[in-house]
N, C-alpha and C positions, 0 to 999 in steps of 0.2 A: 525596260526589263530589269529585274534584279540580277545580280551577277550570276546566281545559280540558274536562272532561266536563260540568260544569255549563253551560259555554258552549255546547257542542255540543247539549245537550238543549234549551236555550233557542232556539237557532237553528233546530233541526229543528221544534220546535213552531211557531215563527213562520212558517217556510216552508210548513208544512201549512195554517196559518191563512190565508195569502195565497191558496193554491189553493182553499181551502174557500169564501172570500168571492167570489173570482173566478167560481167555478162557479155560485154562487147568482145573481150578477148576470147572467151570460150566459144562464142557463136560467130566469130568473124568469117569463118569459111562458108557460112550460109547466107551472108549478107552481101549487098552490092559493094563495089569498089574493093573486093577482097584481094585483087591482084595475085590470085593463085595461092594465097596463104590459108592454111588450115587453122583450126582452133588451137589456142595456146594451152600447154599442159597446166594442170591445176596449180602446182606449186609455183610455177613462173607467173601464172595469171594472178595468184594471190599476192606475191611479192610486188609485182608491177602495179596492181590496183592500189595497194597500200602506199607504194612509193610515190605515185603521182598525186594521190589524195593528200599526203602529208607534205607536199612541196619538196620532196627529196629527189625524185627522178633517178634513183639508183636503178641500173639496168643490168639484169643478168641474161641479156639476149642481144642479138644483133637486129636493130630496128628494120633494116632493109630486107631481111630474110625472115622476119617473124611476125611483124605487125602489118595489117592491111592499111590502105589509105584511109578507110573509114574509121578504123580504130585509132589511128594516129590523129585524125582531125576531131572526131566526135567524142572520143574517149579521152585520149591523153592531152590534147591541146586545150580542151575545155577545162580540165583540171589544172592546167598551167595558169589559167585565168583565175579560177575560183579559189584554188588553194592559196595563191598569193593574196587574193582579196580577204580570205579568212585571217591571215597573219596581220594584215593592215587593220582589220576590224578589231582584233584583240588589242593592238597598239593604241587605237583610238579610244577603246573602252578603258584602257589603263590610264590614259591622259585625263579622261573624264573623272576618274577617281581622285586625281589631284585638284581638278577644277571645281567640282561640285561639292556642296556642303550640306550636311545633315539630310542626306537622301540615300535610298538604297537602289536607285535607278542609274543604269550605265548606258542607256540608249537601247536601240532596237537592232538586233543582229541582222535581220533580213533587210532592213533599210540600209544599214552600213554596207552589207555585202553587195547589194544592188548598185548603190551609188559608186562604190569603189570600182566595180567591174565596168559599168557603163560610162562613167564620167572620167575615169583615170586610165585604167589599163587598156580598154578597148581603143579609145582614140589614139593614144600613144603608139599602140601596136600597129594600127593601120598606117600611120606615118612611117614608123620604123620598118615595116615590111616592105613598103615601097622603096625605101632607101636601100635595104638589103638586096632586093631584086635588082635595083639599078646598079648595085655594086657587083653583081654577078651570081648571087645565090639563085638557085633554080626554084620554080614553083609551077608544077604541072601535074597532069594525071597520066603521064606516059607510062605504059606498062613495061615490065621488065623485058629487055631485049638483049640479044647476044652481040658482043663486039668482037671482031677478029683482029687480034693485035698484030704488030709488025713481026713478031717472032713466030706467028702461026698458031698461037694458042687462042683459046676462047675465054671471054670474060663476061659475066652477067652485069649489065648496067641497069641500075634502078633509078627511075625518076621519082617524082612525088611532090606534094605541096610543102616544100621545105622552108622557103623564105617567110611564109606566113606563120610558121610555127617556130622558126629560129628566133624571131624577135621576142615573142612572149616567153620562150624558154629562158632567155637571158634577162629581159626586163622584169619578169616575175621571179627572178632568182630560182628558177627550177633546175635547168641544166641538162635534162635528158636530150640525147641526140637523135635525129632522124636516122642517122647512119651510125654504125658501130664505131667508126673513127671519130665521131662527135665533131667538135669544131676544128679538128685537123683535116677534115674531109673538104675537098675543094668545092663541092656542091653546097656545103653549109657555110663555109668561111673561106672564100676563094682568094683573097688577097690582103695585103697589109691594111688597106683602108677599112675593109669589113672587120678585120681583127680589132683595130682601134675603136671602131664604132661599137663593136660588141662589148668591149671593155667599158665604154661610156654607158651603154644601156644597162650593164650589170650594176653599176655604181649609182646611177642617177637617182633612183627612187629611194634607196636606203639613206643616202646622204641628204636628200631633200626632206625626208621626214623629220630631220632635226629642226628645220625651220617651221614645219607644221607644229611640232611640239612647243616651240617658243611662242608661236602665234596663239595656240590654244590656251596656254597658261598665262598669256598676257605679258610675257617677259622674254623678248627675243634673245637676250643675253644668256638665258638658261639653255636655249637651243644651241647657241654658239659654243657654249662650254661642252656640251655633249658632242657637237661636231668636232671640236678640237681633239677630244679623246679618240674618236674614231679615226680622224685624219692622221694623228701621230702614229698610231699603231699600224695603219694601212701603209703609210710611207715607209716605216721601218721594215715592215714585212717585205714589201716589194724590193727595197734596197738590199736586204739580206739575201733574198732568193737570187737576185741578179748577181750579187757579189759571189756567192758560192758556185753558181753555174758558170761563172767566168774563170774559175780557178783551173789551172792546168796541171793538176797532180796526176801523174801517170803518163805513160807513153802515148796511149790512144788519145787522151784529152789534149796533150801538147800538139799532137799531129793535126787534130781537128781545129785547134785554136780555142776550144771551149768544150763544155760537156754537151755536144750536139746529138748524141745518140738518143733516139726517141723523140726528136723535135722536128717540127716542120721547118725546112730551111727557108721558106718564104717569110717566116716571122723572126727567125733567129733567136738569140738569147734574150734580147730586150722584150720582144713581143711575146715570147713564151713565158718569161719570168713574171712580167706584169700581169699577164692573163692568169697564170696559176695563182699568184698572190691574191688577185682580185676575186677569183672564184672561191678560194678557201677562206677568206675573211668574210665573204658573204655565203649564203647557203645555195649558191648557184650549181656547182658541181660540173659545169661544162669544162672540157679540157681541149686545148689545142696542141698538147704534147703529153707524153706519158710520164706521169709522176713517178712511176717505178724506176724510170731511167735517170731521174735526177740524182745529183750527188747526195751522199748521206745527210749532210747538213742542210742542203737545199730542200730535200724531201722532208727533213725534220721540221723545218720552218713551216711548211705547208700543213704538216700534222699539228704543229703547235697552234696554227691559226684556228683550226677547228676546235682544238681543246679549250680555247678561250671562250667557247660557247657561241662563236660567230656573232659577235656584238660590235664589230669594228669594220664596217658598219653593220654587218650581219645581214640576215635575210630580210625580205620585204616585210616590214612590220615586226617580225620576230627579233630583229636586231635592236630595234628601238625599245620594245618592252623588256628585252633582256638587259640592256645597258641601264635602263631606268631602275631596275631591281638592283643592279650593281651600285648605282648612285645611292640608293636607299641604304645598302650595306655600308658604303663609304661614309655616309652621314652618321650612321650609328657608331662606326668605329671611331670617327673623329670626335663624336660627342663623348665617348668613353675616355678618349685621350686627354681632352681638355675640360671635362666636367660640365659640358653644356648639354641642354636638352636637345636630342636629335630631332631636327625638323628639316623637311624638304618640300619646297613649293607650298609653304603655308600649312603643311600637315605634320603632326607629331608622329615620330616613328616609335611606336610602342611595342611591347612584347608580341602582340598579335601580328603586327605587320612583319616583325623580324622572323617569326615562325614561317610565314608564307615565303619570305625571301630566302631563308635558309633551306627550306625544302626545295625550292626552285633550283638553287645552286647545287644541291646534292644529287638531284635526279639524274642528270646527264652522266656524270662520272660513274655513278653506281651501275647504270645500264651498260656503259662501255666496258668497264673493267670486269663485270660479271660475265658478260657474253664472250669477251675476248679470252678470259680465263678458262671458260668451259670449252671453247674451241681449241685451245692449246692443251687442255687436259685429256680430252676424249680422242680416241684413235681415229674414228670416222672423219671428223672435220680436219684432223691433222694431215690426212692424205691430200687435201686440197692445197697445202702449202708447198709450192714448187721450189722455194729457196730456203736453205737451212740457215741457222744462226740468227744474228741480230736482224738481218733483212727480212727474214720470214716472220719474225715477231712484229716488226714494223708493219708488214702487210696486213696482218690480222688486226692489230690495234687500229690501223688506219681505216680498215673496212668498217668496223663497228663505230669508230668515232664519226666517220662520214655518215653512216646510216642514222645514228642516234641524233646527230646534230642536223639531220635533214639536209645534208649537203648533196650527196649523191656522186661525188667524184670517186674514182677507184684508183688504187695504187698499182693495179695490175699485178701480174705474177702470182695471183691467188685465184684458184678455180672456185668461184662463188656460185656458179649455176649448178648447185647440188641441193638436195632436199634439205639438208641441215641449214645452209646459208640462206636459202629461200624462205624457210619457215622462221628461223630465229631472226633473220634480217627484217622480215616483215613485223615481227613483234617489237624489235628494237626501234623501228621507225615509228610505230604507233605510240609506244611509250614515250619516246623522245620528243614527239610532237605535242601530244595532248596532256600528259601529266604536267609539264611546265606551264601550259596554258591554263590548266585548272588553278594552279597556284598564282599565276599572274592575275587572273580574274578575281580570285579570292582576295588578293592584296588590293586590287582596285575597289572592290566592294567595301572592304574595311576602311580604306581611305575616304571614300565618298560619304560614309556615315559620320565622319568627323566634322566638327566645325572648324572652318579655316581660322588660323591664328595669325595675327600680324607679326611682321618681323620686329625683333627687339635687339637689344645689345647682346643678348645671349644666342642669337641666331647665327649659325655658321654661314658665311657667304658661299653660295654654291654656283656662282657665275664667274669666278675668278680663276686665273691659271693655277693657283695653289690647289683648289679643289679638283680641277681637271687632272693635275698631276697625281693627286691622291687616288683618283679613280683608276688611272693607268696602273699605279702601284698595287692596288687591291686586285685588279685583274691578273697581273703577273704573279702575285703571291698565291692567289687561289689556284691558278693553273700549276704553279711550281709544287705546291704542297700536295696536289692531287695526283698529278701525272708524272712527277719527276722519275720514279722508278721505271715506268714504261719507256720514257724518253731515254733514260740512261742505258737501259739494256737494249734499246733498239737503235735509233739513228746515232746517238752519241757513241755507243760502243763500235758501231760500224765505221763511223767517221774517224775515230781515233785509232782504229786498228792499223 
């Protein structure tokens, strides 16, 4: 397929996926395995269908009281597989753009989608689901039943096919929870072992794709350079979050020994901080603690992770093609600095390629800042902000950063189950997913049409620590120039208050 045909195939498949999930949600009350659930309201159904199709899994509902077992399995879990496969397919098409020479063909979308789903995601998920079930996650069709507590009150207890969906929600970097408490719920994530295993499944495919990149381009060291960039930022993020959450500023935090409010005591600060950092540097969105309860700077680091475009290591597939575009920009900047012809993996970086790369980088910030600004400017969405001042600003910016980057984690403290946030959030998720993929495929098609050029004395080495450091610098500079005002007025202002 030419890049435009590959793109149309992907968009058509995604459009049908939205309609498929929307139908399941609206009709679930008339289908089997409904578990007493009625049809979902139109605005929530729209937001959820878009959310799971775009690999976001933003949830404006409580899963155990809104979605039937059939909807969870046949609607949402299916999208957990195929939306992740779509991201990986785009990454593979991008790599083919570097590998192929003087052609306009990037492969076949349907073949890529099928192979990724059946040969990678499904086998790994079968193994992972067994491990999660052995670790204590439930997986059944038990109907909702009433539990009488020791205090004499009544509590609704919901079972469900959890372990089989928990694994792909994390391994596919999706993040939606079967329960409203997400991975803080003991049925989803019952103990420290499952917590550490979940973190492993979140990171394993995005980091492994670096080796795939090196193998496909025939230079493993190029993959190791990209891996180094991802690893440095991930380690720095996890370290900073853990550091800030262990601070004892204030009487309450000193009494608790750390910032434990909003955290599962089974995981503590280490398990919560590493989990939060790993989900926000990827597009997973699962949470085992409430990010709204983090210290201002701890929550600010989580927000900054997503503002980097989630490329360290990023979502399944999306992180790789995103960081490759950043590598292209780095090569171009380096070429301007030293007067060399910008080249990357045997392809010249010409004005046409830079236009695609620049448009890719501008898309996410534009969507985030426009929708966040409108939500703060209009009276109706401002009612949803439950906290005033810098914290309220952070909640709004976090919400649209999460949705546009197809992350799905929520800062909480913001009432997003409203018509405004359901509709605009759905639009932000669609634009944030597919517009960058258009530019990524366009760049891949432009590169594939070029003839490969051999390395020369004027070629910048892109496999050495210097280049990896430059990529890190470019990422930080772009985020700083784009989002510094929002960060300064939000988490920085709150933390320094």
